[in-house]
N, C-alpha and C positions, 0 to 999 in steps of 0.2 A: 493902396489896395495891394493886397498880396495875392499873388497867383500860386494854385497848388502845382507843386513840382511833379511832373510825371516821371513814373518810373521807367528806367531803361530796359532794354531787351535783356540785358545780363542779369538784372535783379529778378525778373519774372522766372527766368530758368532756374535760379537757385531756389525759389519759393515752391514751385510745383512738385518736385520729387520729395520734399519734406512732408507736404500734405498727403501724398499718395502712401508714403510708409506708414504714416500715422494711422490712415485708414485701414491698411492690411493688417496691422498689429491689433486694431480693434476687432477685426472679423475673425483672425484666428484665435483671440481670447474668447470670443463668443462660442466658436466651435468648441474648444477643449472644455469650456464649462459645460457645455451640452454633454460631451462625453462622460465627464466626470459625474454629473447629475444621473446619466443613464447607468453607469456602473455602480452608483450609490443604490439605484433602484434594484438592479439584479442581484447585488452581492449582499446588501444589508436589508433594504426594506422587504424584499421579496426573495431573498436568498434561500430560506427554507423550502419555500413553495417550489422553486425551480430544482432544488436538490431531490425532492420527493419525485418530481416528474422524470428526472434523470435516472433515478433508481428503479422507477417502476417501469421503464422501457428497456428491453434488452434485445439485441440482435443475435440471430442464429444462422449458421451457414449450413444449408442442406446440400448434399451431394446428388448429381444427376449422372447416371451411368452412361458409359460410352459403348458404342457398338463394337464388338471384338472383330478384329480383321478375320476375313474368311481364307480358306485353304483351297486351292484349285489345282487341277493337274495341268499338264504342259499345254494343253489346248484350251485351257479355261473353263473346263467342266468342273462343277462343283464337288468336291469331296467332303469338306466340313464347311458348312454355310450356316447363315442365321435365319432363323424362322421367327416371324413376329407373332407373339402370343399375348394373352391377357392375364393380368393378375389383380387380386384385391389387395390394397394396401391400407395400413392404419398409420396415419401421420400424427405424431404427438404434437406438433406445432399447432394443429387444428382441433384434434379430437378433445371432447370433454371427459377427462379422466374419472369424474365422479360418475359417469354413466357408461364407463368402458365395458364392464361385465355384461350390462343389458345389451350393448351394441353388439359385443361378441356372441351373446347367446341368440340374438336375432339373425346374424349372419349365418351361424351354423345351422340354424332351422332352415334357412332357405337353401343352403348347400345340401343338407341331407335329404331334403324333399326331393331333390333331383338327382340324388346319388353322385354328386360331385365332390371331389377330394378337397380338404383343406389340410394344413400343415399340422398333423397330429403326431406328437413326439413323446407324449408322456407314457412312461413304461408301466402304466396301470390300466387295467381293464375291469369291467363289471362281469362278474361270472354269476350264473343262475339268477340273473335278473336284478340282484340287489346286494351282491357281495363283492367288495373291491379286492382284487388280487393283482399281484405283479404279472405282467406278460411273460411267457416261456422265453428262455434264452435271452433275457434282458438284464442280466447281472450287471454288466458294465454301467448300463444307464441307471440303474437302480443304486449303484454305489455312488455315481455323480450326485444323484438326487439326495440321498442321504448324508453326503460328505459335509465335513466341517465348514467348507467354503459355501455350502448352500443351506439345507434344512438343519444340519448338525445333529442328526438323529442316530441313535444306537443301531448297530448292525442288525440287532433283532427286531427292529421296529417294522410292523407289517404295513400292507398298502393302505389301510384305514387310517392309520396314524399318519402316514405321509398326507392324505387327503386333507386330514384335519388341520395339519399344519400349513398346508397350502391355502386352505380356505382362509385362515387367519392372516397369512401373509398378503393375500390379494382381496381381503375384504369381501369375501364371497360366502360368508356364513349364512346369509339369508336366503341362499339358494336351496331349496328343499328336494327338488327333483335329482335324483343321484347321477343319472346320465348327463343332464345338463351342467351339474356341478363339476362332474369329471371332464367334460369337453371344455368348459370355460377355463378351468385350471390349467389343461393342457395348453391352450392358447397363451394364458398369461405367463406361464412357466416358459414357454418357448420365446416369448417375448423378452423375458429378462435374460435368457441365455443368449439371444442374439443381440442384446444390447440395445433394445428399443429406447430411443430418446428423441429429444428435439432435433437431433441432427442424423439420426438413423430410424427411418420408417421401418415398419414391420410388414413383411409379405405374408398376409393370412392365408391366401390360397393362390396357387400358381397354375398356369394353363387351364383357365376356366373356359367354358363354352361361350359362343356369341349370344346363346339364349340366356345364359347367367349374366353376361355383360348387361343386357337390357334389363334383366330383373334387379340387379344391384343398383344400376344407374337410376331406374324409376323409383324404387323404394327407399334409397338412401340419399336421394338429391339433397334433402335439407339436413342431412346428418353430417356435421362437419368432420373432417378428418378421415372418412371412408372414401376411397378413391378407386376407380378402375383405371388401370395404367396398361400401356403397351410395354412390352420388353422383348428382348431378343433371346432365343435359345439356340443352342448349338443343335444342328441337324445334319445328319449324314445321309444323302440320298440313297447311297448303297452302303449300308452299315456294316457289310461284310468285306468290302473291297480292300481295306488295308487298316485295320484297327491298330495293329502294334506300331505302324508307322506314323499314322496320324495322331494317336494320343487321345486324352480325355482331359477334362477339368475336374478339379476337386476342391474341397474346402482348404483354405490356406492355413497351414500349421503355425504355430507360434514361432519356430525356428525360421520358416519361409517369410514370415511377416517381419521378424526382426532384421533379417537379411537384406530384404528388399527396402526396408526403411532406412538401413545404413547406406543403401545406394541412392537414396534420394527418391525413391519411388513412392507414390501414393497408394496405399492399400487400407483396407479396413478388415476386421476379423470376420466380416461376413462375406468377403470377396472370394470368388472362385479363381483357382490360378491352375496353369497346366502342370499336369502330373508326370507325364511322359511323352515321348514322340515329339512330333513337330509342335504340338501345343505347349510343351515344356520348353523345347530348345529356342522357340521364337516367342516366348511370352512377352518380352519387352516390345517386340515388334507388333504382336497381334492385340495387345491390351487396350491401347488407346488412352486418352486422358479425360478423366471425369470432369464435368461442368460443375457449376455451384450456383445456388440461388441464396442471396442474403435477405432474410426477412427481419422485420421489427415487430416485436410482440410485447404488449403492455402487461401490467401486473395482474388483470384478470384473466390473461391467457389468450386474449384477442390479438390477431395478427393485424397490425395496423398499416404496414407499408412494406413493399418489396424495394429495397434500396439498392440492389446490385445483382448482375446476373452474368454469368460467363457460359457459353455453349460447350457442351462436351465434344471433344474430338474423337472421332472413330479410329480404330486400329488400322493397321496397314494390311494389304492383302498378300499372301504368300503363294506364288505359282510354284509348284513342284515340277521335277523333270519326269515324273511319273506319267506314263501312257496308259489310261484307264482300260483301253481294249486290250493291251498286252498283260496288264496286271489281272484283269478278269480271267483271260485265258490262262494264266499261271495258277491262279487260285483253283479253277475248275480241274485243270490237269493234274495238279497235286491231289486234290480230292478224290479223283477217279483212279489214279495210279497207286496211291496208298491204299485205298479200299481194295484194289485188285490185288496188290502184292500180299495183304494180310489174308485175303480169301485163299489165295493160292497157297500160302504157307499153312493155313488152317488145314487145307485139304491133304497137303503132303504130311503134315505132322500127323494127321489122324490115319493115314495109310501106312506110315512107317512107325508109329508108336513112338516118335522121338520129337524133338524140338530143334529149332535152328533154321527153319525154312522161311521165315518172314511172317509167321503167325502173330508176331509181336510188333509188326509195321503199323504205326499209327500217326506219324508225323514225318514232316519234311519241310524243305525250304527251297526257293528257286529265285535267281537274281539275273536280271539282264542289264547290261551296260552299253551305252554308246561308245564305240571305239574312238570316235572323233574327239570327245571331250570327257569321257568317264562319267557321263550324267547317268543316274539310275533310271532306267525305263520301267522296270518292274522290280518289286521286292515282295515276294509272296511268302508268308509263314503259315503252316498248317499244322494243327487245326486253328481255324479263325474263330471269330466270335461277333456277335451282333453289338456294335458300338452304341446303337439307339437304346439298347436295354442295359448298357454298362452304367453303373454308378458305384461310388467308392463303397457304399456300405449296403446296397440292395441285396435282395435274395439272389438275383441273377449273378451278381459279382461273387458272392459266397460260393455259388456252385461252381464257378470258373476256378476260383481260388483253391477249392478242396478237391479239385479233379487231378489227382496226383498221376493218374494212368496216361491222360493225354496232355495234361499241362497246357491248356489252350492259351494262357495268358503269356507264356513264355515267348519271346521274339527270337525266333531261331535263325532269322536272316542276319541280324546285327549283333546279337549277344550269344547265339548257340556256337559253340566250338566243337568241331568234329574231325576225327582222324581222316585224312583225305584219301589214303589209299593209293592207288596207282596213278591218279591225276597228279601226283607229286614228281613223277618221273621226268616230264619235260624240263622241270627246274633243274634235277640232278644231271640230266643230259646236257643241258646248256653249260652248266658249271663245269662238267668233266671234259667237254670239248674245249672250252676256253682255256682250262688249266693244263690242257695236253695230256691228261691220264688215258684218254682214248682218243681216236679219231674215226672217221666216217668209215674207215675199212677195218678197224678193230674188230676181231671175231672172239667171242667167249662162248665156250661149249656148254650148253645147259644139259646137265644130267638129272634135272629136276629137283633134287635136294642139295641145296648149298649148305655145307657144314664147316666152312673155315673156322668159325667160331662154334664150338660144340655147345656152348651155353646159349647160343641164338642161332639156331638153324632156320633156314629159309626154304619154304616149300614152294614150288612152281605148279602151275596147273597142268603143265604137259613137259614131256621130253623134247625140247625143241632143237637140240643139237646146236651146231655153230650158227650163231647169229651175230649180225652186225647191228648198229644202232637202229637203222631203219626197221629191221625186222623185230628188234627187241621192243620198240615203242609200238609197232603196229600190232603185235601179238601180246604185248604186255608181260614181258618175261621177267619174273622176279629173280631169277638167278643172275641174268646179265647185270641188273641194277644193283643186286647185293654186292657183287663183285666190283662194279664201277664205284659205289658208294664206299666200299672199303679202300680202294685206290685214292679216292678224293679226300676222304677224312670229314668228320663232322663240322670242325671250325669253318673249313672253306665252304662246305655245303650249306651252312645256315647263313653265311655271309651273302651268298647268292640269293637265298630264299628271301632275305630281307629286301634286297633290291627289287624282287619281284612283287614285294608287298605282303608276304607271308609272315605272320607274327608281328605285323605293324599296323597301326591305325591307318585306315584308308583315306580319312578326311571328311566322311560324311558328317553332316551337321547335328545329327543326334548322337546319343550315347551308344558307344560300341565296344565290344570285348577286343582286346589285342590278341587274343588267341595264345597258343602256346607252341614254341618253336624248339624242336628237339636239340639238345646239346646246349643250346644258349640258354634255355629256361630251365633245364633239368636240374634237379637238386643232386643227383647222383648220375654217374656215367662210367660205362665200361666200353672197351673197344668194340665188343660184340653188339652193342646197341646201334652202332653206326649203320650196319647193314640193315637192320629193321627201319631205321629212320629213312634210308635211301628208297624203300618201297612204300613210303608214306604211312609207316606205323610208328612204333616207339612212342615218343611223347608228343609228336606232331598233332596238332589240333588247331583247325582254322575256322574262321566264320564263312559262310556261304558268300558275303559281299567280298571278303578277302579273296576267296578263290575266283570270283568273277573278275576282281581287279587284276589278280595274277594272270588270267587268261586274256584280259584286254591288253596287258602289258606285252605278252607275247605277240598278239595280233598287231600291236602298235610298234613293232620291231625294237622292243626293249625299253621304250619310253614310258614310264609310269606317270600318269596324271593324277590330279586330286579327283578322287571319286566324289560325288556330290548329289544332293536331293533337290536342291532349290535352283529354279531357273531365273526367277526375278521376284523382286518385291515392289509392289505399287502402292499408291494411296487406296483408300478404301473403295474409292469409285472406279479404280482400275485406269485412270486416265494419266497419271503421272508415274513414270518409272523412277524408283528411288535407288534400287540396287539391281545390277543385271550380271548374270554369268554369261559372258559372251562365248558361245561354242567355238567361235573362230580364234579365240585367245585363251585357251585353257591353261591352267597353272600346272606346271611340271613339278613333281615331286621327287623323283630320281630317274636315273638312267641305268639300265643294267649293263654291265661291262662285258658284253658278249659281242663278237665280231658279227658283222652281217651274214657272212658266209656260214659261221656255226649256227646262227639263229635260224637261217633259212633250212639248214638240214633238220633242225627239230620241227620247224613248221611243215616241212615236207612229210616228215614221218607221221605228224598229226593228221595230215590230210589222207595218208594212206590208212590210218585207223578206220575212216569212214568210207573211203573208195575201194580199198583192196578187199577181195573175197575173204582174205585170212584176217581181216582187221576186226577188232572187237566191237566196232560200232557199225559194221556193214549190215547187219540184219534189219537195222531201222533207217539207216541213211545211205545205204548203198545206191539207191535209185532217186535220192531226194534232188528235187529240182533246183536247189541252190548248192553249189559245192561248199562243204564245210571241212574245217580242221577240227579234230576232236581228241579227246582222251577218256576212257572209261576207268572206273575204279571200284574196288571192294575193299572195305575197311573192317579188320576183325575187332570186336568189341564184346562187352558183355551182352548176352543175348544174340539174336540172329545178326549177320554181317550188315554194315551200312552199305548202300550203294551210291556211287557218286559219278557225276559226269560233268565235263567241261568242253566248250566248243566255241568257235567263232566263225562268222560267215559274212559275206562270201569270202572264200579262201584267198582269192587274188586281191580283193579289195575290201577288206574287212569294214563292216559297219557295226555289227554288234557282237558282244561276248556274253556268254551263258554259263551259269553254274547251277548245278542241281544236287541236293543231297536228299536221300530217302533213309530215314533212321530205320534200320532193320529191314531194309527193302530187298536184300539178298540179290536179286536177279537184276542185272544192269539194264535190261530192255524198259523197265518201269521208270527210271530216272531219264533214259534217252527219250521215252515218250513225252514226258513233261517238256523237255527242252524242245522237241519237235512242235509241240503245240504253241509254244512261245514263239519260234520261228515263224510258223505259219501265220500267227496274228501279225507280226511284224512286217513280213514280205508281202502278204496280202493287202495289208494297208498301204503299203509302199506302191502297190501296182495301180 
């Protein structure tokens, strides 16, 4: 008998791995066969079906607007803020375009029944009940309508022809009521102009009432694509406080769009953009980032899925250095004193049968800076205007734009350049002392008429006789400074003026004029022009913000800091500080090369202007409760003389510097009164 031989442990170990490998190969082969079979079904057996499904489903990205950042004063009071409003939009992703004309007609009927406005831009109206005609003063809009890019009509085509072409363009030929037809076409026309598409909804009506919100929500709840949405509009709680400074939004131009796109910014042609002022200068800070919603829509137009969404990020908030109370005081003081100067001038002109008494005084500007860091506490330009009524093409804007006599849109603070008159004399005095052409004991005999250069004579207001520098500044002697200027020379004079910030950009964050510095910027020059420049005439022309910077530099012992309008930038909720202008760490722009002794002599003379009974500012500031240093000025120009004034206070520990210009104001008391009201507002608040 034979016995079966048992396998050893070694043989078992060799057998088990081989079996496992074989089993794994079988499993993998089965899986791959399954994949191959499924791919065959997808690509061959059902390939056409899946292809149709893919082609019939399309995704669209819809933009959601971001809240624009707000603009506040130094204390957080709103200057330009956001107000929540309601609007009616038509969204092409959801609306039935075969019924769009009926939907629009019904919307208009509800709006008209309650006298609420919808966006009506068609330059065609119905006259005498049934005749189409072009609206008055609408040539530009009519030309666009007839242009080759749109209806491609002859210039002679009348309004009826345009209506006929629009009716065919928008499948509205079945509408028989002329008014309904005209209104529906207006909406359809504007929808096309505004780029109405799957990614760009159309705003049918803006700022609707809460009653209309209820009506539309109730009556259109089953109409896809008609939506009532909330949105933000810019709102100015005090629309007159600083319109030139704050700025406004307007439609983005093609050039602006292209420039922003190059910078990597996301804009559409329907976006609003800052056009001037803080709104323009801080556009990138204020705008925020739009959100997106990605939806899937099938071939019959039905939205089947929302497949992605990113939330909009609001813009950042900008805190200005402006103090609303001081700004308000400056506005009121300018209005009062410009009016007073004009009325006084009109009375004197009538009495004397002549002109040049201030009867043409209609405008002015005033600025206050903090001496500590040259932050702008107030920047008032008069006449002002209502920023709430302002829009780039509205009737109110047109009335402002065409008011050539008052030029209310002109920003006199940052862009207006004015001959300074005698307020330029502290600069000349500082330079002359430092260069050694005069000293504190130098006497010059004023015989009233300075005629060293016969081609450029200088007249003084009085026969002052022998005067030193203290007396010359106190009494504002033209003769003394004409001779001092001649000795100093124009080249040296303007080099010191630059150090003080005259004819130089101050550093403010919005656009500003550089002004005009005599000699340096003059196209022609003669030796005689120097004596005119020395008394603040000739080609000298500076902005009020430059004059305030110059005054603050004197008060700051010759150190010129960067003049600025922004205190800090925070996130929209005002919780996180993004940028901060630390008042304890101001940026130094330049240092005037004048010794402490010489500058103190000039400062002392400016104090005497207000304190001494013979000083030109004594009538207003002789008994003022805060000691100030000042200089008055009168500048010749076409029309009545301008009146100018600069000061800083308190004299021994300067906190603020002020500059005032009244165009054609003549009498210095009016400009001094403006400064006094601003100082009152500042120091009363400090108490």
